ChimeraX commands (.cxc) that place a marker at each C-alpha (Angstrom):
marker #1 position 125.39,219.86,88.58 radius 0.5
marker #1 position 128.30,221.88,89.64 radius 0.5
marker #1 position 131.32,220.25,91.01 radius 0.5
marker #1 position 132.31,221.49,94.47 radius 0.5
marker #1 position 135.87,222.66,94.64 radius 0.5
marker #1 position 138.14,221.73,97.49 radius 0.5
marker #1 position 139.09,224.55,99.84 radius 0.5
marker #1 position 142.67,223.33,99.60 radius 0.5
marker #1 position 144.88,224.76,102.27 radius 0.5
marker #1 position 142.64,227.73,103.01 radius 0.5
marker #1 position 142.18,226.65,106.63 radius 0.5
marker #1 position 145.63,225.24,107.27 radius 0.5
marker #1 position 146.84,228.25,109.25 radius 0.5
marker #1 position 143.70,228.74,111.33 radius 0.5
marker #1 position 144.83,226.48,114.18 radius 0.5
marker #1 position 148.21,228.18,114.44 radius 0.5
marker #1 position 146.60,231.61,114.35 radius 0.5
marker #1 position 144.15,230.63,117.08 radius 0.5
marker #1 position 146.90,229.09,119.24 radius 0.5
marker #1 position 148.92,232.30,119.01 radius 0.5
marker #1 position 145.94,234.44,120.03 radius 0.5
marker #1 position 144.82,232.22,122.92 radius 0.5
marker #1 position 148.33,231.84,124.35 radius 0.5
marker #1 position 149.01,235.57,124.09 radius 0.5
marker #1 position 145.77,236.36,125.93 radius 0.5
marker #1 position 146.62,233.92,128.72 radius 0.5
marker #1 position 150.19,235.19,129.02 radius 0.5
marker #1 position 149.00,238.81,129.17 radius 0.5
marker #1 position 146.40,238.00,131.81 radius 0.5
marker #1 position 148.85,235.99,133.87 radius 0.5
marker #1 position 151.49,238.71,133.81 radius 0.5
marker #1 position 148.91,241.25,134.99 radius 0.5
marker #1 position 147.83,238.85,137.77 radius 0.5
marker #1 position 151.43,238.16,138.85 radius 0.5
marker #1 position 152.37,241.85,138.93 radius 0.5
marker #1 position 149.20,242.77,140.84 radius 0.5
marker #1 position 149.58,239.91,143.31 radius 0.5
marker #1 position 153.26,240.52,143.98 radius 0.5
marker #1 position 152.67,244.28,144.30 radius 0.5
marker #1 position 149.80,243.92,146.77 radius 0.5
marker #1 position 151.26,240.98,148.71 radius 0.5
marker #1 position 155.02,241.12,148.25 radius 0.5
marker #1 position 156.95,237.96,148.97 radius 0.5
marker #1 position 159.69,238.90,151.40 radius 0.5
marker #1 position 161.79,235.75,151.72 radius 0.5
marker #1 position 162.41,232.32,150.26 radius 0.5
marker #1 position 160.09,230.55,152.70 radius 0.5
marker #1 position 157.17,232.81,151.77 radius 0.5
marker #1 position 157.95,232.43,148.05 radius 0.5
marker #1 position 158.05,228.65,148.34 radius 0.5
marker #1 position 154.80,228.60,150.35 radius 0.5
marker #1 position 153.05,230.77,147.74 radius 0.5
marker #1 position 154.43,228.75,144.85 radius 0.5
marker #1 position 153.54,225.43,146.50 radius 0.5
marker #1 position 149.79,226.12,146.43 radius 0.5
marker #1 position 148.03,224.07,143.79 radius 0.5
marker #1 position 146.36,226.79,141.74 radius 0.5
marker #1 position 149.56,228.86,141.57 radius 0.5
marker #1 position 151.56,225.90,140.23 radius 0.5
marker #1 position 148.84,225.12,137.68 radius 0.5
marker #1 position 148.76,228.77,136.60 radius 0.5
marker #1 position 152.55,228.78,136.22 radius 0.5
marker #1 position 152.46,225.49,134.30 radius 0.5
marker #1 position 149.86,226.92,131.91 radius 0.5
marker #1 position 151.95,230.08,131.57 radius 0.5
marker #1 position 155.08,228.13,130.69 radius 0.5
marker #1 position 153.14,225.89,128.28 radius 0.5
marker #1 position 151.68,229.01,126.64 radius 0.5
marker #1 position 155.13,230.51,126.20 radius 0.5
marker #1 position 156.44,227.32,124.60 radius 0.5
marker #1 position 153.44,226.89,122.29 radius 0.5
marker #1 position 153.55,230.55,121.32 radius 0.5
marker #1 position 157.28,230.35,120.61 radius 0.5
marker #1 position 156.95,227.14,118.60 radius 0.5
marker #1 position 154.15,228.45,116.38 radius 0.5
marker #1 position 155.89,231.77,115.82 radius 0.5
marker #1 position 159.31,230.35,115.06 radius 0.5
marker #1 position 157.84,227.65,112.81 radius 0.5
marker #1 position 156.02,230.31,110.80 radius 0.5
marker #1 position 159.19,232.33,110.42 radius 0.5
marker #1 position 161.14,229.26,109.32 radius 0.5
marker #1 position 158.51,228.27,106.76 radius 0.5
marker #1 position 158.38,231.80,105.35 radius 0.5
marker #1 position 162.09,232.67,105.22 radius 0.5
marker #1 position 164.16,229.48,105.15 radius 0.5
marker #1 position 163.79,228.04,101.68 radius 0.5
marker #1 position 166.39,225.25,101.47 radius 0.5
marker #1 position 164.77,222.16,102.95 radius 0.5
marker #1 position 167.91,221.00,104.76 radius 0.5
marker #1 position 168.32,224.38,106.47 radius 0.5
marker #1 position 164.66,224.60,107.47 radius 0.5
marker #1 position 164.76,221.05,108.83 radius 0.5
marker #1 position 167.97,221.64,110.78 radius 0.5
marker #1 position 166.83,224.90,112.36 radius 0.5
marker #1 position 163.38,223.47,113.16 radius 0.5
marker #1 position 164.96,220.42,114.78 radius 0.5
marker #1 position 167.29,222.57,116.90 radius 0.5
marker #1 position 164.37,224.74,117.96 radius 0.5
marker #1 position 162.29,221.68,118.88 radius 0.5
marker #1 position 165.14,220.22,120.93 radius 0.5
marker #1 position 165.71,223.54,122.70 radius 0.5
marker #1 position 162.03,223.90,123.55 radius 0.5
marker #1 position 161.91,220.28,124.72 radius 0.5
marker #1 position 164.84,220.99,127.06 radius 0.5
marker #1 position 162.97,224.01,128.42 radius 0.5
marker #1 position 159.83,221.90,128.96 radius 0.5
marker #1 position 161.80,219.31,130.94 radius 0.5
marker #1 position 163.49,222.00,133.01 radius 0.5
marker #1 position 160.17,223.73,133.75 radius 0.5
marker #1 position 158.58,220.39,134.70 radius 0.5
marker #1 position 161.43,219.72,137.11 radius 0.5
marker #1 position 160.94,223.13,138.73 radius 0.5
marker #1 position 157.18,222.65,139.06 radius 0.5
marker #1 position 157.50,219.15,140.47 radius 0.5
marker #1 position 160.21,219.99,143.00 radius 0.5
marker #1 position 158.28,223.02,144.26 radius 0.5
marker #1 position 155.91,220.72,146.14 radius 0.5
marker #1 position 156.28,220.98,149.91 radius 0.5
marker link #1:1,2 radius 0.2
marker link #1:2,3 radius 0.2
marker link #1:3,4 radius 0.2
marker link #1:4,5 radius 0.2
marker link #1:5,6 radius 0.2
marker link #1:6,7 radius 0.2
marker link #1:7,8 radius 0.2
marker link #1:8,9 radius 0.2
marker link #1:9,10 radius 0.2
marker link #1:10,11 radius 0.2
marker link #1:11,12 radius 0.2
marker link #1:12,13 radius 0.2
marker link #1:13,14 radius 0.2
marker link #1:14,15 radius 0.2
marker link #1:15,16 radius 0.2
marker link #1:16,17 radius 0.2
marker link #1:17,18 radius 0.2
marker link #1:18,19 radius 0.2
marker link #1:19,20 radius 0.2
marker link #1:20,21 radius 0.2
marker link #1:21,22 radius 0.2
marker link #1:22,23 radius 0.2
marker link #1:23,24 radius 0.2
marker link #1:24,25 radius 0.2
marker link #1:25,26 radius 0.2
marker link #1:26,27 radius 0.2
marker link #1:27,28 radius 0.2
marker link #1:28,29 radius 0.2
marker link #1:29,30 radius 0.2
marker link #1:30,31 radius 0.2
marker link #1:31,32 radius 0.2
marker link #1:32,33 radius 0.2
marker link #1:33,34 radius 0.2
marker link #1:34,35 radius 0.2
marker link #1:35,36 radius 0.2
marker link #1:36,37 radius 0.2
marker link #1:37,38 radius 0.2
marker link #1:38,39 radius 0.2
marker link #1:39,40 radius 0.2
marker link #1:40,41 radius 0.2
marker link #1:41,42 radius 0.2
marker link #1:42,43 radius 0.2
marker link #1:43,44 radius 0.2
marker link #1:44,45 radius 0.2
marker link #1:45,46 radius 0.2
marker link #1:46,47 radius 0.2
marker link #1:47,48 radius 0.2
marker link #1:48,49 radius 0.2
marker link #1:49,50 radius 0.2
marker link #1:50,51 radius 0.2
marker link #1:51,52 radius 0.2
marker link #1:52,53 radius 0.2
marker link #1:53,54 radius 0.2
marker link #1:54,55 radius 0.2
marker link #1:55,56 radius 0.2
marker link #1:56,57 radius 0.2
marker link #1:57,58 radius 0.2
marker link #1:58,59 radius 0.2
marker link #1:59,60 radius 0.2
marker link #1:60,61 radius 0.2
marker link #1:61,62 radius 0.2
marker link #1:62,63 radius 0.2
marker link #1:63,64 radius 0.2
marker link #1:64,65 radius 0.2
marker link #1:65,66 radius 0.2
marker link #1:66,67 radius 0.2
marker link #1:67,68 radius 0.2
marker link #1:68,69 radius 0.2
marker link #1:69,70 radius 0.2
marker link #1:70,71 radius 0.2
marker link #1:71,72 radius 0.2
marker link #1:72,73 radius 0.2
marker link #1:73,74 radius 0.2
marker link #1:74,75 radius 0.2
marker link #1:75,76 radius 0.2
marker link #1:76,77 radius 0.2
marker link #1:77,78 radius 0.2
marker link #1:78,79 radius 0.2
marker link #1:79,80 radius 0.2
marker link #1:80,81 radius 0.2
marker link #1:81,82 radius 0.2
marker link #1:82,83 radius 0.2
marker link #1:83,84 radius 0.2
marker link #1:84,85 radius 0.2
marker link #1:85,86 radius 0.2
marker link #1:86,87 radius 0.2
marker link #1:87,88 radius 0.2
marker link #1:88,89 radius 0.2
marker link #1:89,90 radius 0.2
marker link #1:90,91 radius 0.2
marker link #1:91,92 radius 0.2
marker link #1:92,93 radius 0.2
marker link #1:93,94 radius 0.2
marker link #1:94,95 radius 0.2
marker link #1:95,96 radius 0.2
marker link #1:96,97 radius 0.2
marker link #1:97,98 radius 0.2
marker link #1:98,99 radius 0.2
marker link #1:99,100 radius 0.2
marker link #1:100,101 radius 0.2
marker link #1:101,102 radius 0.2
marker link #1:102,103 radius 0.2
marker link #1:103,104 radius 0.2
marker link #1:104,105 radius 0.2
marker link #1:105,106 radius 0.2
marker link #1:106,107 radius 0.2
marker link #1:107,108 radius 0.2
marker link #1:108,109 radius 0.2
marker link #1:109,110 radius 0.2
marker link #1:110,111 radius 0.2
marker link #1:111,112 radius 0.2
marker link #1:112,113 radius 0.2
marker link #1:113,114 radius 0.2
marker link #1:114,115 radius 0.2
marker link #1:115,116 radius 0.2
marker link #1:116,117 radius 0.2
marker link #1:117,118 radius 0.2
view
């Protein structure tokens, strides 16, 4: 009988590749929606903007958009760091700073989405 060889790390990048593709498709679709919506029904003042943004589906769409941006950025930057930063201490430091920066952006975006409720 033949011995089956392990695939090793052949599939290790598939999840990251798929995350990048899915998030880019959502971001592209959302940008087209936002441009079309704001072109056809322009928001004239702060009250109208807040009323539009306070609707449930709009806040969910924005939350998914912001999550897609953060996931897309994390996967992309992590790939760059793994490819081009060879000293372990440098890669760790830059990755940690990136993670902390993205975490700060997540908290800020969550605050905006939560406080937008009427």
